[in-house]
Gaussian input, Z-matrix of N, CA and C with variables (Angstrom, degrees):
# hf/3-21g

backbone

0 1
 N
 C     1     B1
 C     2     B2     1     A1
 N     3     B3     2     A2     1     D1
 C     4     B4     3     A3     2     D2
 C     5     B5     4     A4     3     D3
 N     6     B6     5     A5     4     D4
 C     7     B7     6     A6     5     D5
 C     8     B8     7     A7     6     D6
 N     9     B9     8     A8     7     D7
 C    10    B10     9     A9     8     D8
 C    11    B11    10    A10     9     D9
 N    12    B12    11    A11    10    D10
 C    13    B13    12    A12    11    D11
 C    14    B14    13    A13    12    D12
 N    15    B15    14    A14    13    D13
 C    16    B16    15    A15    14    D14
 C    17    B17    16    A16    15    D15
 N    18    B18    17    A17    16    D16
 C    19    B19    18    A18    17    D17
 C    20    B20    19    A19    18    D18
 N    21    B21    20    A20    19    D19
 C    22    B22    21    A21    20    D20
 C    23    B23    22    A22    21    D21
 N    24    B24    23    A23    22    D22
 C    25    B25    24    A24    23    D23
 C    26    B26    25    A25    24    D24
 N    27    B27    26    A26    25    D25
 C    28    B28    27    A27    26    D26
 C    29    B29    28    A28    27    D27
 N    30    B30    29    A29    28    D28
 C    31    B31    30    A30    29    D29
 C    32    B32    31    A31    30    D30
 N    33    B33    32    A32    31    D31
 C    34    B34    33    A33    32    D32
 C    35    B35    34    A34    33    D33
 N    36    B36    35    A35    34    D34
 C    37    B37    36    A36    35    D35
 C    38    B38    37    A37    36    D36
 N    39    B39    38    A38    37    D37
 C    40    B40    39    A39    38    D38
 C    41    B41    40    A40    39    D39
 N    42    B42    41    A41    40    D40
 C    43    B43    42    A42    41    D41
 C    44    B44    43    A43    42    D42
 N    45    B45    44    A44    43    D43
 C    46    B46    45    A45    44    D44
 C    47    B47    46    A46    45    D45
 N    48    B48    47    A47    46    D46
 C    49    B49    48    A48    47    D47
 C    50    B50    49    A49    48    D48
 N    51    B51    50    A50    49    D49
 C    52    B52    51    A51    50    D50
 C    53    B53    52    A52    51    D51
 N    54    B54    53    A53    52    D52
 C    55    B55    54    A54    53    D53
 C    56    B56    55    A55    54    D54
 N    57    B57    56    A56    55    D55
 C    58    B58    57    A57    56    D56
 C    59    B59    58    A58    57    D57
 N    60    B60    59    A59    58    D58
 C    61    B61    60    A60    59    D59
 C    62    B62    61    A61    60    D60
 N    63    B63    62    A62    61    D61
 C    64    B64    63    A63    62    D62
 C    65    B65    64    A64    63    D63
 N    66    B66    65    A65    64    D64
 C    67    B67    66    A66    65    D65
 C    68    B68    67    A67    66    D66
 N    69    B69    68    A68    67    D67
 C    70    B70    69    A69    68    D68
 C    71    B71    70    A70    69    D69
 N    72    B72    71    A71    70    D70
 C    73    B73    72    A72    71    D71
 C    74    B74    73    A73    72    D72
 N    75    B75    74    A74    73    D73
 C    76    B76    75    A75    74    D74
 C    77    B77    76    A76    75    D75
 N    78    B78    77    A77    76    D76
 C    79    B79    78    A78    77    D77
 C    80    B80    79    A79    78    D78
 N    81    B81    80    A80    79    D79
 C    82    B82    81    A81    80    D80
 C    83    B83    82    A82    81    D81
 N    84    B84    83    A83    82    D82
 C    85    B85    84    A84    83    D83
 C    86    B86    85    A85    84    D84
 N    87    B87    86    A86    85    D85
 C    88    B88    87    A87    86    D86
 C    89    B89    88    A88    87    D87
 N    90    B90    89    A89    88    D88
 C    91    B91    90    A90    89    D89
 C    92    B92    91    A91    90    D90
 N    93    B93    92    A92    91    D91
 C    94    B94    93    A93    92    D92
 C    95    B95    94    A94    93    D93
 N    96    B96    95    A95    94    D94
 C    97    B97    96    A96    95    D95
 C    98    B98    97    A97    96    D96
 N    99    B99    98    A98    97    D97
 C   100   B100    99    A99    98    D98
 C   101   B101   100   A100    99    D99
 N   102   B102   101   A101   100   D100
 C   103   B103   102   A102   101   D101
 C   104   B104   103   A103   102   D102
 N   105   B105   104   A104   103   D103
 C   106   B106   105   A105   104   D104
 C   107   B107   106   A106   105   D105
 N   108   B108   107   A107   106   D106
 C   109   B109   108   A108   107   D107
 C   110   B110   109   A109   108   D108
 N   111   B111   110   A110   109   D109
 C   112   B112   111   A111   110   D110
 C   113   B113   112   A112   111   D111
 N   114   B114   113   A113   112   D112
 C   115   B115   114   A114   113   D113
 C   116   B116   115   A115   114   D114
 N   117   B117   116   A116   115   D115
 C   118   B118   117   A117   116   D116
 C   119   B119   118   A118   117   D117
 N   120   B120   119   A119   118   D118
 C   121   B121   120   A120   119   D119
 C   122   B122   121   A121   120   D120
 N   123   B123   122   A122   121   D121
 C   124   B124   123   A123   122   D122
 C   125   B125   124   A124   123   D123
 N   126   B126   125   A125   124   D124
 C   127   B127   126   A126   125   D125
 C   128   B128   127   A127   126   D126
 N   129   B129   128   A128   127   D127
 C   130   B130   129   A129   128   D128
 C   131   B131   130   A130   129   D129
 N   132   B132   131   A131   130   D130
 C   133   B133   132   A132   131   D131
 C   134   B134   133   A133   132   D132
 N   135   B135   134   A134   133   D133
 C   136   B136   135   A135   134   D134
 C   137   B137   136   A136   135   D135
 N   138   B138   137   A137   136   D136
 C   139   B139   138   A138   137   D137
 C   140   B140   139   A139   138   D138
 N   141   B141   140   A140   139   D139
 C   142   B142   141   A141   140   D140
 C   143   B143   142   A142   141   D141
 N   144   B144   143   A143   142   D142
 C   145   B145   144   A144   143   D143
 C   146   B146   145   A145   144   D144
 N   147   B147   146   A146   145   D145
 C   148   B148   147   A147   146   D146
 C   149   B149   148   A148   147   D147
 N   150   B150   149   A149   148   D148
 C   151   B151   150   A150   149   D149
 C   152   B152   151   A151   150   D150
 N   153   B153   152   A152   151   D151
 C   154   B154   153   A153   152   D152
 C   155   B155   154   A154   153   D153
 N   156   B156   155   A155   154   D154
 C   157   B157   156   A156   155   D155
 C   158   B158   157   A157   156   D156
 N   159   B159   158   A158   157   D157
 C   160   B160   159   A159   158   D158
 C   161   B161   160   A160   159   D159
 N   162   B162   161   A161   160   D160
 C   163   B163   162   A162   161   D161
 C   164   B164   163   A163   162   D162
 N   165   B165   164   A164   163   D163
 C   166   B166   165   A165   164   D164
 C   167   B167   166   A166   165   D165
 N   168   B168   167   A167   166   D166
 C   169   B169   168   A168   167   D167
 C   170   B170   169   A169   168   D168
 N   171   B171   170   A170   169   D169
 C   172   B172   171   A171   170   D170
 C   173   B173   172   A172   171   D171
 N   174   B174   173   A173   172   D172
 C   175   B175   174   A174   173   D173
 C   176   B176   175   A175   174   D174
 N   177   B177   176   A176   175   D175
 C   178   B178   177   A177   176   D176
 C   179   B179   178   A178   177   D177
 N   180   B180   179   A179   178   D178
 C   181   B181   180   A180   179   D179
 C   182   B182   181   A181   180   D180
 N   183   B183   182   A182   181   D181
 C   184   B184   183   A183   182   D182
 C   185   B185   184   A184   183   D183
 N   186   B186   185   A185   184   D184
 C   187   B187   186   A186   185   D185
 C   188   B188   187   A187   186   D186
 N   189   B189   188   A188   187   D187
 C   190   B190   189   A189   188   D188
 C   191   B191   190   A190   189   D189
 N   192   B192   191   A191   190   D190
 C   193   B193   192   A192   191   D191
 C   194   B194   193   A193   192   D192
 N   195   B195   194   A194   193   D193
 C   196   B196   195   A195   194   D194
 C   197   B197   196   A196   195   D195
 N   198   B198   197   A197   196   D196
 C   199   B199   198   A198   197   D197
 C   200   B200   199   A199   198   D198
 N   201   B201   200   A200   199   D199
 C   202   B202   201   A201   200   D200
 C   203   B203   202   A202   201   D201
 N   204   B204   203   A203   202   D202
 C   205   B205   204   A204   203   D203
 C   206   B206   205   A205   204   D204
 N   207   B207   206   A206   205   D205
 C   208   B208   207   A207   206   D206
 C   209   B209   208   A208   207   D207
 N   210   B210   209   A209   208   D208
 C   211   B211   210   A210   209   D209
 C   212   B212   211   A211   210   D210
 N   213   B213   212   A212   211   D211
 C   214   B214   213   A213   212   D212
 C   215   B215   214   A214   213   D213
 N   216   B216   215   A215   214   D214
 C   217   B217   216   A216   215   D215
 C   218   B218   217   A217   216   D216
 N   219   B219   218   A218   217   D217
 C   220   B220   219   A219   218   D218
 C   221   B221   220   A220   219   D219
 N   222   B222   221   A221   220   D220
 C   223   B223   222   A222   221   D221
 C   224   B224   223   A223   222   D222
 N   225   B225   224   A224   223   D223
 C   226   B226   225   A225   224   D224
 C   227   B227   226   A226   225   D225
 N   228   B228   227   A227   226   D226
 C   229   B229   228   A228   227   D227
 C   230   B230   229   A229   228   D228
 N   231   B231   230   A230   229   D229
 C   232   B232   231   A231   230   D230
 C   233   B233   232   A232   231   D231
 N   234   B234   233   A233   232   D232
 C   235   B235   234   A234   233   D233
 C   236   B236   235   A235   234   D234
 N   237   B237   236   A236   235   D235
 C   238   B238   237   A237   236   D236
 C   239   B239   238   A238   237   D237
 N   240   B240   239   A239   238   D238
 C   241   B241   240   A240   239   D239
 C   242   B242   241   A241   240   D240
 N   243   B243   242   A242   241   D241
 C   244   B244   243   A243   242   D242
 C   245   B245   244   A244   243   D243
 N   246   B246   245   A245   244   D244
 C   247   B247   246   A246   245   D245
 C   248   B248   247   A247   246   D246
 N   249   B249   248   A248   247   D247
 C   250   B250   249   A249   248   D248
 C   251   B251   250   A250   249   D249
 N   252   B252   251   A251   250   D250
 C   253   B253   252   A252   251   D251
 C   254   B254   253   A253   252   D252
 N   255   B255   254   A254   253   D253
 C   256   B256   255   A255   254   D254
 C   257   B257   256   A256   255   D255
 N   258   B258   257   A257   256   D256
 C   259   B259   258   A258   257   D257
 C   260   B260   259   A259   258   D258
 N   261   B261   260   A260   259   D259
 C   262   B262   261   A261   260   D260
 C   263   B263   262   A262   261   D261
 N   264   B264   263   A263   262   D262
 C   265   B265   264   A264   263   D263
 C   266   B266   265   A265   264   D264
 N   267   B267   266   A266   265   D265
 C   268   B268   267   A267   266   D266
 C   269   B269   268   A268   267   D267
 N   270   B270   269   A269   268   D268
 C   271   B271   270   A270   269   D269
 C   272   B272   271   A271   270   D270
 N   273   B273   272   A272   271   D271
 C   274   B274   273   A273   272   D272
 C   275   B275   274   A274   273   D273
 N   276   B276   275   A275   274   D274
 C   277   B277   276   A276   275   D275
 C   278   B278   277   A277   276   D276

   B1=1.4452
   B2=1.5599
   B3=1.3021
   B4=1.4815
   B5=1.5160
   B6=1.3017
   B7=1.4518
   B8=1.5204
   B9=1.3154
   B10=1.4615
   B11=1.5433
   B12=1.3028
   B13=1.4638
   B14=1.5096
   B15=1.3371
   B16=1.4462
   B17=1.5219
   B18=1.3330
   B19=1.4498
   B20=1.5102
   B21=1.3140
   B22=1.4663
   B23=1.5004
   B24=1.3224
   B25=1.4607
   B26=1.5263
   B27=1.3425
   B28=1.4591
   B29=1.5276
   B30=1.3413
   B31=1.4581
   B32=1.5173
   B33=1.3551
   B34=1.4433
   B35=1.5337
   B36=1.3221
   B37=1.4218
   B38=1.5056
   B39=1.3259
   B40=1.4617
   B41=1.5496
   B42=1.3443
   B43=1.4717
   B44=1.5145
   B45=1.3480
   B46=1.4504
   B47=1.5307
   B48=1.3302
   B49=1.4577
   B50=1.5369
   B51=1.3325
   B52=1.4594
   B53=1.5095
   B54=1.3222
   B55=1.4568
   B56=1.5470
   B57=1.3493
   B58=1.4505
   B59=1.5363
   B60=1.3397
   B61=1.4796
   B62=1.5139
   B63=1.3364
   B64=1.4336
   B65=1.5193
   B66=1.3125
   B67=1.4640
   B68=1.5267
   B69=1.2888
   B70=1.4880
   B71=1.5172
   B72=1.3567
   B73=1.4536
   B74=1.5393
   B75=1.3055
   B76=1.4469
   B77=1.5076
   B78=1.3377
   B79=1.4749
   B80=1.5208
   B81=1.2898
   B82=1.4403
   B83=1.5094
   B84=1.3341
   B85=1.4543
   B86=1.5165
   B87=1.3339
   B88=1.4544
   B89=1.5315
   B90=1.3235
   B91=1.4692
   B92=1.5363
   B93=1.3208
   B94=1.4623
   B95=1.5091
   B96=1.3493
   B97=1.4223
   B98=1.5252
   B99=1.3484
   B100=1.4718
   B101=1.5440
   B102=1.2974
   B103=1.4490
   B104=1.5183
   B105=1.3351
   B106=1.4543
   B107=1.5431
   B108=1.3446
   B109=1.4795
   B110=1.4851
   B111=1.3170
   B112=1.4815
   B113=1.5270
   B114=1.3287
   B115=1.4683
   B116=1.5543
   B117=1.3474
   B118=1.4516
   B119=1.5388
   B120=1.3310
   B121=1.4761
   B122=1.5330
   B123=1.3340
   B124=1.4575
   B125=1.5355
   B126=1.3377
   B127=1.4686
   B128=1.5301
   B129=1.3217
   B130=1.4724
   B131=1.5102
   B132=1.3402
   B133=1.4725
   B134=1.5107
   B135=1.3227
   B136=1.4693
   B137=1.5120
   B138=1.3352
   B139=1.4617
   B140=1.5029
   B141=1.3097
   B142=1.4594
   B143=1.5167
   B144=1.3343
   B145=1.4450
   B146=1.5312
   B147=1.3400
   B148=1.4256
   B149=1.5104
   B150=1.3392
   B151=1.4521
   B152=1.5113
   B153=1.3138
   B154=1.4662
   B155=1.5226
   B156=1.3295
   B157=1.4680
   B158=1.5048
   B159=1.3173
   B160=1.4619
   B161=1.5463
   B162=1.3271
   B163=1.4362
   B164=1.5338
   B165=1.3276
   B166=1.4546
   B167=1.5116
   B168=1.3562
   B169=1.4635
   B170=1.5008
   B171=1.3214
   B172=1.4668
   B173=1.5583
   B174=1.3328
   B175=1.4613
   B176=1.5080
   B177=1.3277
   B178=1.4716
   B179=1.5378
   B180=1.2814
   B181=1.4689
   B182=1.5339
   B183=1.3067
   B184=1.4690
   B185=1.5169
   B186=1.3256
   B187=1.4841
   B188=1.5384
   B189=1.3412
   B190=1.4849
   B191=1.5058
   B192=1.3194
   B193=1.4707
   B194=1.5320
   B195=1.3111
   B196=1.4785
   B197=1.5293
   B198=1.3051
   B199=1.4919
   B200=1.5233
   B201=1.3025
   B202=1.4920
   B203=1.5257
   B204=1.3219
   B205=1.4602
   B206=1.5198
   B207=1.3390
   B208=1.4588
   B209=1.4877
   B210=1.3181
   B211=1.4648
   B212=1.5296
   B213=1.3496
   B214=1.4902
   B215=1.5212
   B216=1.3412
   B217=1.4703
   B218=1.5315
   B219=1.3212
   B220=1.4631
   B221=1.5211
   B222=1.3308
   B223=1.4880
   B224=1.5087
   B225=1.3153
   B226=1.4304
   B227=1.5454
   B228=1.3259
   B229=1.4841
   B230=1.5320
   B231=1.3157
   B232=1.4762
   B233=1.5349
   B234=1.3101
   B235=1.4489
   B236=1.4995
   B237=1.3290
   B238=1.4877
   B239=1.4945
   B240=1.2807
   B241=1.4610
   B242=1.5186
   B243=1.3281
   B244=1.4557
   B245=1.4922
   B246=1.2988
   B247=1.4467
   B248=1.5205
   B249=1.3191
   B250=1.4604
   B251=1.5298
   B252=1.3383
   B253=1.4845
   B254=1.5376
   B255=1.3207
   B256=1.4454
   B257=1.5251
   B258=1.3164
   B259=1.4359
   B260=1.5152
   B261=1.3508
   B262=1.4448
   B263=1.5242
   B264=1.3434
   B265=1.4796
   B266=1.5441
   B267=1.3538
   B268=1.4381
   B269=1.5299
   B270=1.3106
   B271=1.4614
   B272=1.5041
   B273=1.3543
   B274=1.4549
   B275=1.5059
   B276=1.3661
   B277=1.4702
   B278=1.5014
   A1=107.29
   A2=116.52
   A3=121.35
   A4=107.90
   A5=116.11
   A6=121.89
   A7=111.75
   A8=115.70
   A9=120.82
   A10=105.40
   A11=115.78
   A12=122.65
   A13=109.74
   A14=118.51
   A15=120.22
   A16=111.84
   A17=116.11
   A18=121.98
   A19=109.90
   A20=116.55
   A21=122.35
   A22=109.76
   A23=118.07
   A24=123.49
   A25=109.15
   A26=115.72
   A27=120.59
   A28=112.50
   A29=116.83
   A30=121.63
   A31=109.30
   A32=115.13
   A33=122.19
   A34=108.23
   A35=116.51
   A36=123.44
   A37=111.13
   A38=117.53
   A39=121.71
   A40=107.41
   A41=114.29
   A42=118.78
   A43=106.88
   A44=114.81
   A45=121.84
   A46=111.67
   A47=115.09
   A48=122.21
   A49=113.12
   A50=115.67
   A51=121.51
   A52=115.97
   A53=116.41
   A54=119.66
   A55=114.54
   A56=116.02
   A57=120.44
   A58=108.22
   A59=117.11
   A60=122.50
   A61=106.05
   A62=115.78
   A63=122.09
   A64=107.57
   A65=116.86
   A66=121.54
   A67=110.08
   A68=115.08
   A69=122.03
   A70=103.82
   A71=116.68
   A72=121.95
   A73=107.96
   A74=116.19
   A75=122.12
   A76=110.18
   A77=114.58
   A78=123.95
   A79=106.45
   A80=118.29
   A81=119.59
   A82=110.16
   A83=116.19
   A84=120.82
   A85=116.49
   A86=119.71
   A87=120.15
   A88=111.25
   A89=114.90
   A90=121.84
   A91=107.62
   A92=116.78
   A93=121.46
   A94=109.42
   A95=115.47
   A96=120.72
   A97=111.70
   A98=115.90
   A99=120.02
   A100=107.98
   A101=116.79
   A102=121.06
   A103=110.70
   A104=116.76
   A105=120.81
   A106=111.40
   A107=115.59
   A108=119.68
   A109=113.39
   A110=120.00
   A111=121.72
   A112=112.60
   A113=116.08
   A114=120.47
   A115=109.68
   A116=116.01
   A117=119.98
   A118=114.47
   A119=116.59
   A120=121.39
   A121=111.49
   A122=118.51
   A123=121.15
   A124=110.47
   A125=115.93
   A126=120.59
   A127=109.47
   A128=116.00
   A129=121.23
   A130=109.02
   A131=114.37
   A132=120.07
   A133=114.06
   A134=118.22
   A135=122.18
   A136=109.33
   A137=115.02
   A138=122.31
   A139=107.61
   A140=117.81
   A141=124.05
   A142=110.09
   A143=116.23
   A144=121.72
   A145=106.18
   A146=116.78
   A147=122.00
   A148=110.36
   A149=115.64
   A150=122.32
   A151=107.65
   A152=117.61
   A153=126.35
   A154=112.51
   A155=115.66
   A156=121.85
   A157=115.99
   A158=118.36
   A159=120.95
   A160=108.73
   A161=117.64
   A162=122.08
   A163=106.64
   A164=117.28
   A165=120.16
   A166=115.00
   A167=116.87
   A168=120.74
   A169=110.96
   A170=113.93
   A171=121.41
   A172=104.69
   A173=116.32
   A174=121.27
   A175=108.84
   A176=116.16
   A177=118.69
   A178=109.49
   A179=116.57
   A180=123.69
   A181=111.59
   A182=117.11
   A183=119.95
   A184=111.32
   A185=116.92
   A186=120.72
   A187=109.87
   A188=115.10
   A189=118.53
   A190=111.36
   A191=116.96
   A192=120.32
   A193=110.83
   A194=117.42
   A195=120.53
   A196=111.26
   A197=115.76
   A198=119.89
   A199=109.55
   A200=117.47
   A201=121.25
   A202=108.96
   A203=118.87
   A204=120.57
   A205=113.28
   A206=116.87
   A207=119.93
   A208=110.77
   A209=116.68
   A210=120.66
   A211=112.53
   A212=115.14
   A213=119.56
   A214=108.86
   A215=117.34
   A216=120.47
   A217=111.94
   A218=118.08
   A219=121.67
   A220=112.61
   A221=115.68
   A222=119.84
   A223=112.86
   A224=119.69
   A225=123.62
   A226=113.75
   A227=117.06
   A228=119.25
   A229=113.91
   A230=116.31
   A231=118.99
   A232=113.39
   A233=118.65
   A234=120.93
   A235=113.88
   A236=117.53
   A237=120.70
   A238=111.60
   A239=119.97
   A240=121.93
   A241=108.30
   A242=117.29
   A243=118.36
   A244=109.78
   A245=117.46
   A246=121.14
   A247=108.92
   A248=116.65
   A249=120.65
   A250=109.90
   A251=117.34
   A252=119.98
   A253=108.51
   A254=119.59
   A255=122.05
   A256=112.01
   A257=116.74
   A258=122.37
   A259=111.58
   A260=117.03
   A261=121.84
   A262=110.70
   A263=116.85
   A264=121.84
   A265=109.73
   A266=117.78
   A267=120.97
   A268=111.11
   A269=119.21
   A270=122.02
   A271=111.14
   A272=117.62
   A273=121.02
   A274=112.08
   A275=117.22
   A276=120.89
   A277=111.17
   D1=140.17
   D2=178.12
   D3=-98.28
   D4=125.15
   D5=-177.14
   D6=-127.32
   D7=150.04
   D8=169.24
   D9=-99.01
   D10=126.70
   D11=-175.88
   D12=-103.79
   D13=133.28
   D14=177.58
   D15=-79.54
   D16=141.67
   D17=177.79
   D18=-152.16
   D19=165.51
   D20=-178.63
   D21=-105.89
   D22=131.94
   D23=179.18
   D24=-71.54
   D25=118.35
   D26=177.79
   D27=-90.79
   D28=-35.91
   D29=178.94
   D30=-158.32
   D31=158.48
   D32=-179.50
   D33=-129.72
   D34=137.11
   D35=177.16
   D36=-130.53
   D37=145.22
   D38=172.78
   D39=-95.27
   D40=136.99
   D41=179.21
   D42=-126.66
   D43=165.50
   D44=178.28
   D45=55.94
   D46=56.85
   D47=179.18
   D48=56.56
   D49=37.58
   D50=177.09
   D51=79.58
   D52=9.64
   D53=-178.72
   D54=-83.32
   D55=-24.76
   D56=-177.13
   D57=-125.02
   D58=132.38
   D59=175.81
   D60=-102.41
   D61=125.96
   D62=177.03
   D63=-121.75
   D64=146.68
   D65=-178.85
   D66=-123.92
   D67=148.56
   D68=166.21
   D69=-91.29
   D70=118.74
   D71=-174.80
   D72=-118.09
   D73=130.02
   D74=-179.94
   D75=-92.73
   D76=124.82
   D77=176.83
   D78=-118.43
   D79=104.89
   D80=-179.65
   D81=55.63
   D82=-115.78
   D83=-175.33
   D84=-93.10
   D85=3.05
   D86=-178.82
   D87=-131.61
   D88=166.56
   D89=178.27
   D90=-123.93
   D91=132.40
   D92=175.89
   D93=-131.99
   D94=162.98
   D95=177.99
   D96=-87.37
   D97=145.73
   D98=178.65
   D99=-144.35
   D100=141.36
   D101=173.87
   D102=-73.09
   D103=144.46
   D104=178.67
   D105=-111.14
   D106=18.57
   D107=-177.64
   D108=-61.00
   D109=-31.84
   D110=-178.63
   D111=-86.60
   D112=-11.88
   D113=179.27
   D114=-132.22
   D115=67.25
   D116=-174.52
   D117=-60.70
   D118=-18.98
   D119=-178.49
   D120=-87.28
   D121=-5.61
   D122=-178.53
   D123=-64.10
   D124=146.60
   D125=-179.57
   D126=-139.32
   D127=166.89
   D128=178.67
   D129=-53.02
   D130=138.52
   D131=179.86
   D132=91.50
   D133=-18.21
   D134=177.36
   D135=-70.83
   D136=154.45
   D137=172.03
   D138=-100.90
   D139=135.21
   D140=-178.57
   D141=-130.85
   D142=151.94
   D143=171.94
   D144=-94.16
   D145=126.02
   D146=-176.59
   D147=-114.82
   D148=129.10
   D149=178.12
   D150=-127.16
   D151=123.16
   D152=-178.45
   D153=41.90
   D154=50.67
   D155=174.83
   D156=80.38
   D157=9.21
   D158=-179.46
   D159=-126.66
   D160=126.52
   D161=175.07
   D162=-72.57
   D163=121.55
   D164=-176.24
   D165=-103.92
   D166=-16.56
   D167=175.25
   D168=-165.43
   D169=156.03
   D170=176.59
   D171=-96.14
   D172=135.17
   D173=178.24
   D174=-127.89
   D175=162.27
   D176=177.93
   D177=-79.13
   D178=164.79
   D179=-176.10
   D180=-59.52
   D181=-42.39
   D182=-178.54
   D183=-64.27
   D184=-44.45
   D185=178.91
   D186=-62.37
   D187=-43.07
   D188=179.27
   D189=-61.95
   D190=-43.47
   D191=-179.37
   D192=-63.69
   D193=-45.58
   D194=-179.83
   D195=-62.11
   D196=-45.66
   D197=-178.62
   D198=-63.86
   D199=-43.70
   D200=179.63
   D201=-60.60
   D202=-42.96
   D203=179.67
   D204=-66.75
   D205=-38.46
   D206=175.66
   D207=-61.45
   D208=-45.62
   D209=-179.94
   D210=-64.82
   D211=-36.72
   D212=176.67
   D213=-63.33
   D214=-48.44
   D215=-179.37
   D216=-61.22
   D217=-31.69
   D218=179.82
   D219=-82.51
   D220=-1.78
   D221=179.18
   D222=73.64
   D223=24.90
   D224=-178.02
   D225=-94.28
   D226=3.13
   D227=-174.59
   D228=-112.61
   D229=11.50
   D230=-175.76
   D231=-52.72
   D232=-41.59
   D233=-179.71
   D234=-71.79
   D235=-13.51
   D236=178.97
   D237=-98.05
   D238=-7.17
   D239=177.55
   D240=-90.84
   D241=138.66
   D242=176.44
   D243=-65.18
   D244=144.87
   D245=178.88
   D246=-67.23
   D247=163.25
   D248=179.26
   D249=-62.01
   D250=-32.20
   D251=178.18
   D252=-66.68
   D253=-42.69
   D254=177.00
   D255=-57.80
   D256=-42.54
   D257=178.93
   D258=-62.32
   D259=-41.50
   D260=177.88
   D261=-64.62
   D262=-43.00
   D263=-179.79
   D264=-64.02
   D265=-40.83
   D266=-178.66
   D267=-67.53
   D268=-32.91
   D269=177.92
   D270=-69.10
   D271=-30.06
   D272=179.44
   D273=-73.79
   D274=-26.65
   D275=-174.72
   D276=-75.26

């Protein structure tokens, strides 16, 4: 199943001489890159729905939280959760 996952924009960078905006987006326990080309108005702190590495819409925090919880309950977020080994390593740091 193809899903758009909600995440919070942690930072934004321009690439390719300012032609492309990329964001670091936090999904639960991890951060991934996403293109902001479809949501040029998105800013740091916003919540976005990301599908295959592209932010497709800006959503409010409540909608993002609910969607993330539904996906977690359905078992669709396994790849976004840090592994138990990652959690052990982070506790040691």
